[in-house]
N, C-alpha and C positions, 0 to 999 in steps of 0.2 A: 231692093225694095224693103221697106220697113214692115215687120210683122206686127200683129196686134199686141203681142206681149211686150215688145220694145216700146211701143207708143204708150201703153198703160204704165210701164215703169217710168218713162220720162214724165208723164203727167203727174204721177205720184211724187217724183223727185222735185218737180217744179212747185207743186203744192206744198210740200214740206219746207222747201226753201222760202216760199212766201210766208208761211206761218212763222218760221224761225226769224225772218227779218222783221215782221210785225211785232213779235214778242220782244226782240232785241230793241226795237225802236221804243216801245212803251216802257221798257226798263231803263234805257239810257236817257230818255227825255227828262227824267226827274233827277239825274245825277248832276251835282254842281261841280263842273270841271274847273280845277285850279291848276294852272301850269305857268312856267316861266318862259323866258325867251329862249332858253336852251332847248326845250322840247319843241317849240315852234320852229327853230332853226333845223333841228334834227328831222322833223316831219317834212319840211321843205326840201331838204337834201335828199331824203328818201324818195319823194315824189319826182324830183328832178332826175335822179338816177333811174327810176322806173321809166320815165318818159324817154330818156336817152336809149335805154335798152330796147324798148318797144320800137322806137324809130329805126335803130340799127337793124333789128330783126325784120321789120317791114321792108326796108331798103334791100336787104340781102335777099329776101324772098322775091321782091319785085325783079331784081336783076337776074335771078336764077330762073324765074318762070315767065318773065315779060308780060305780067298781068297788072293792070292799073288798079284793081280793087285793093291790092295790098298797100298801095300808096295812100288810099283813102283811109284805111285803118290806121296807118302810122301817122 
């Protein structure tokens, strides 16, 4: 069971995250991004690697627990 202190800390953490994301968005919206094809390729490779890792982890978790929700996450 979750006590009141834990719920309050979680609400404060989520509120701080929301404020941080909104401030980051307002700062970054005015930045003029200039990059080449090398950076684009690097970002695509990083995203692909992250997707492969998450897929492998979800399949490993699915086969160890026999639960279908991990397949939906992956």
